[in-house]
N, C-alpha and C positions, 0 to 999 in steps of 0.2 A: 790553620792547619794543625793546631794542637789536638783537635778532636777527630781528625780524619782516621786515626788508627782505632778509634772507637766505633767506626763505621759511619760517621756523619760526614757527608761530603762538604768540602769547602766551597767558596764562591768562585775563585779565580783560576784554579788549575784546569787542565784540559778536560778533566772529568767532573769539574765542579758545577755548581748550580747555574753559573753563567753560560754553560754549554748550550742552554736554551736561551736564545736571545730575548725571549719575551719575559723572562723572570724579572728583569729590572722594571719593566712596565707594570707587571702584576704587583710588585712590592713597592708601589709608589702611592703617595697621598692622592694624586690626581685620579688614579684608577679606583682607589677606595671611595673617593667622593662621588665618582660617576656611577659606580655600581657596587655597593658594599657587599651585596649577596654573592656576586661572582668573585669579588676579591677574597672573601672568606673561603670559598670553594678552592680557589687556587692556593691560598695560603696554607690550608690544612693539607692539601696534596703535596705541596713543595716540601714542607717540613714534617710530614707524616705525624701530625699532631696526635692522632688517636692511638698511635703505637710508639710514641717517642720514648716511653718508659723503658723500652728494650735496650737502649743505649747505656753503656756503663763507662765510668771513668777508666782511662788507661794508665799505664805505668808513669807517664809524664805527669798527669794530674795527681796521682798518688804520691809521687816524689815531692811535689810542692807542698802537699798537705802534711807529709811526714816531716818536712823541713820546718814547717810552722810548729809542729808538735815538739820539736827540740828546744823551743823557746825563742827561736829567731823571730825578729819583727818582719813578717812577710806580708806584703800587700800585693794582690794579684790585680793587675790592670789588664782587662781582657776585652777584645773585640768580639769574642765568641758570645753567642746568645743562647747556648744550650744548657747552662747551669751545672755542667759537670765538675767545675772546680769546687762548687759548694758541696756537691754530692760526694766528692772525694774527701772533704773535710776542711778545706780552707774556709776561714771565718771572715776574712777581710777581703772581699772581692768587689771591685768596682767594674760594673758592666757598662762599658762605654756606649754600646749599641743596644742596651736593653736585654730583654729575655723573651724567648718565644713561649715560655710556659706561664707568662703573666698576661693578664688582660687589664684594661682600664677603660673608664668611661670617657666619652668624647666631650662631656659637659661637666659632670660633677667630679668629686674626688675619689670615687670608688676605684679600688684596685684589688685584684685577687689573682690566685694561681688558677690555671685551667685544670680542673680536677676530673672532668669527664667530657663526653661528647655533648655538643649543644643540641637542644631540642629543635631549634630552628636557626636559620641563617638569614640575615646577620643576627648575632646574639644581641639581646637587649639588656640594658641595665635596669635595676629596680626603679630608677627615676624615669624610665621610659626612653632614654636616649640609647644610641647604638654604642656597643662596646667595640674596641679596637685592640689589636695586639700591642703590648708594651715594648715595642721595638722601634728603633730609629729607621724610618723609611728613607728612600732615596729623595734627596732634596731637603731633608729636615736637618736641623742642627743637633748636635749632641746635647743631652741634658746638661745645662751649664753648671749645676752644683757638682755633678759627678766629674765633669771635665776639669773643673777648677781643682777639685781634690786630687785628681790624677796628676795634674801639673805640680801641685804642692809636693806630692810624694816623689815625683821625678826630680824636683829641685833639691830634695833633701836626702835621697837614698845614697848608700855606699856602693851598692852593686845593683845593676839592672840586667836581668836575664831576658833576652828577646828571643822568644821561642815560637816557631811555627807560623810566623807572619811574613808576608811578602814585603812589608814596609812600603806599600804603594798607596795605601788609603790614608787620606788626610782627614782630620788633623792628628789622628792617633800616631802616625809615623813621625811626628815631631817630639814625642815623649823621650826617645833615646837622645835626641839633640839636647833637650833640657838636662837630662841626666849627665851627658858628656860635659856640658858647660859647667855643671856642678862638680866635676871631677870624679864622678862615679866610674867604677870599672864596668865596662860594657861587654857582655858575653852573649854571643848569638848561637842558637841551636837551630839549624835549618839545613836540609839536604841540598838546597839550591843557593846560588849566589844571589844576594840582594843588593839593592842600591847603596846600602850602608855597610856591607861586609868589610870593606877596607877601613872603616872607621872603628871597627870593634877591637877591643883588647884581646879577645879570644873568639874565634869563629869555628864552631864544631859542625862539620858537614854530615849531619845525620838527622833523623826524625826526633820529635819531642820524646816519644816513649822510650827510645833507645838512648838518646843523648842526655836527657835530664838525669836519669838515675846514675849515669856514669860521670856526672859533672864533677863531683868531688875528686874522682880519680884523675881527671884531666887537670884540675887545678893543682893537684899535688905533684904532678909529673914535671 
């Protein structure tokens, strides 16, 4: 939900990508393996790959980047796959679910950003194998190196801000649990009640772009 105010739909709201019941099927390894050409057609349409550059970071992204620029040790643990935290200026971003603007080979170690439209679908690697999006599909585990680093940060942080997430997607929704067990202050910014709202030290009922810039004011009051 942190990017919805940038115009990017989320997955689970009433107007999110899951409003089309077929999206989960389209974004699965099984569908890709059966028909990679059709997969790429749906993938490009769902995420508007050819025009994705039009989306810009919002005030919530900008606040976190500015907070890092003050010298604070900021690590962004995100389920978002849009890259807007990096574009806003955050330098330490762990993308738990990957990135829609990256591609990787299904066989070799090739990885790159999507810089332009593909000449043909499915796109091929220089080694001759098929390229796939560098995102976590339904039924796939998170990249274990990224996930372990996220747990390490949750276990050692002083404050965790949980913004724009429904906290229903596992295993990412366990990160606040790790932080809470570590004694960290938990701050939630979300217009809706979540399953963990009552466990928060502070719960601000508004959107990321509104609540995050005002967070210092809330904390001082």
